[in-house]
C-alpha positions in Angstrom: 0.0 -0.1 -0.3 1.6 3.0 -1.1 0.2 6.8 0.3 0.4 9.7 -1.4 1.6 12.8 0.2 0.4 16.4 -2.0 3.4 19.1 -1.8 1.0 20.4 0.7 1.1 17.8 3.1 4.5 17.9 2.8 4.8 21.2 3.8 2.7 20.5 6.8 4.6 17.3 7.9 7.7 19.5 7.9 5.8 22.6 9.8 5.0 19.7 12.2 8.4 18.5 12.9 9.8 22.0 13.0 7.5 23.4 15.9 7.5 19.9 18.3 11.6 20.1 17.7 11.3 24.1 18.8 9.4 23.2 21.1 10.4 20.3 22.3 14.1 22.5 22.4 12.9 25.1 24.2 10.8 22.5 26.7 14.1 20.7 27.3 16.2 24.5 27.9 14.2 25.5 30.5 13.5 22.1 32.6 17.3 21.4 32.2 19.1 24.2 31.6 18.1 26.9 34.0 20.6 29.4 35.1 20.2 29.7 39.2 18.8 33.3 40.3 21.9 35.5 41.2 22.2 36.4 44.9 22.8 40.0 45.4 26.2 40.1 47.2 25.8 41.9 50.3 28.0 45.4 50.3 29.8 45.7 53.3 30.1 48.3 55.7 33.0 50.4 55.6 35.3 51.4 58.7 37.4 53.8 59.7 40.7 53.0 58.8 40.9 55.1 55.7 39.7 58.5 57.6 41.8 57.4 59.8 45.4 56.8 57.9 44.1 60.1 56.0 44.1 62.6 58.9 47.2 61.1 61.0 49.1 61.5 57.5 47.6 65.3 57.5 47.7 65.9 61.5 51.7 64.9 61.2 51.8 66.6 57.4 52.8 69.9 58.4 54.8 72.0 56.0 55.1 76.0 57.1 54.9 77.3 52.7 52.1 75.4 52.6 50.8 77.5 56.2 48.5 76.6 59.1 45.0 77.8 57.2 45.6 74.8 54.7 46.6 72.7 57.3 43.9 73.2 59.6 41.3 73.0 56.5 42.6 69.7 55.5 41.9 68.3 58.8 38.7 70.1 59.0 37.6 68.5 55.5 38.7 65.0 56.9 36.4 66.0 60.2 33.2 66.4 58.1 33.6 70.6 58.6 34.2 73.9 60.7 31.2 72.7 63.8 32.4 69.0 64.4 35.0 67.6 67.3 37.4 67.0 64.6 37.9 70.5 63.2 38.1 71.9 67.0 40.6 69.8 67.7 42.9 70.9 64.1 42.3 74.5 65.7 43.1 74.2 69.1 46.5 71.9 68.2 47.1 74.6 65.6 47.6 77.0 68.5 49.8 74.4 69.8 52.1 73.2 67.3 51.8 75.9 64.7 54.0 78.2 66.4 57.1 75.9 66.5 56.7 75.4 62.7 57.0 78.7 61.9 60.0 79.2 64.5 61.5 76.3 63.3 60.6 76.3 59.1 59.3 73.1 59.9 58.7 70.9 56.6 57.0 67.4 57.9 55.7 64.2 56.1 54.0 61.4 57.6 53.3 57.5 55.3 51.2 55.2 57.5 52.3 51.5 57.0 49.7 50.0 58.8 47.0 50.4 60.6 45.0 47.7 62.9 41.1 48.7 65.2 42.0 48.9 68.8 38.3 48.8 69.5 35.4 49.5 67.9 32.8 50.8 70.3 29.2 49.6 68.5 28.3 53.0 68.0 29.6 54.7 64.9 33.6 55.4 66.9 36.2 53.0 66.3 40.1 54.2 67.7 43.1 52.5 65.2 46.3 52.9 65.9 48.2 53.8 62.9 52.2 53.1 62.4 54.4 54.5 59.7 57.5 57.1 59.6 57.9 60.4 59.8 60.2 62.5 58.0 61.6 65.7 58.5 61.5 66.9 54.6 64.1 69.5 55.4 67.3 67.0 56.7 65.5 63.7 55.2 65.2 62.4 59.0 63.0 60.1 59.5 61.2 58.8 62.7 58.8 55.8 63.1 55.9 56.1 65.3 52.2 54.9 66.2 49.4 56.7 67.4 46.0 56.6 68.1 43.5 58.1 66.0 39.4 58.6 66.5 37.4 58.3 64.0 33.1 58.8 63.8 30.7 57.5 61.2 28.3 60.0 60.3 25.9 58.0 58.4 28.2 56.5 55.2 31.1 58.4 56.0 34.0 58.1 58.6 35.0 61.7 60.2 38.5 62.5 62.1 38.0 63.0 65.4 41.0 63.5 67.1 44.3 61.3 67.8 44.6 60.4 71.3 46.1 61.5 73.9 48.9 59.5 76.2 46.3 59.5 79.1 43.6 58.3 76.3 45.5 55.5 75.4 46.7 54.9 78.3 43.1 54.3 79.2 41.6 52.3 76.5 44.3 50.2 76.9 43.5 49.8 80.6 39.3 49.0 79.6 39.7 46.5 77.1 
């Protein structure tokens, strides 16, 4: 028995096969090759390390040729403005340090090598111990040193508060 197909029948048969192959392929891809939904990577909350390093670098980099106002402005910028504790601290320290800077025509630079978190108070305050090298830009003499820097969090930004005095460091170390 012979089955005769017309041209129209052949075309419809080929179209049916194409539809079945494409539909089956689509179903197979959707069923077996589904890509996992990417899980969002949580954005880490930054700590105050960069601010502590930048603040100490600015604090210990005093250059008579730049002047006291530029030094204070850098620290006030890192503190978040004129009406902050960090800026008030900068103005106070300028009165203490700058007469000597002017008298001795000092040009000092500082380069931090390491910053270690000493205390996170959990309320937006942190203390960092920053280690580095101070350099007299006039003589080339270098001197290593460690300083503790307090930073505070305002919104998403960390701001300079102050460089701890030796008494503050002792009190901090006495109460872990």
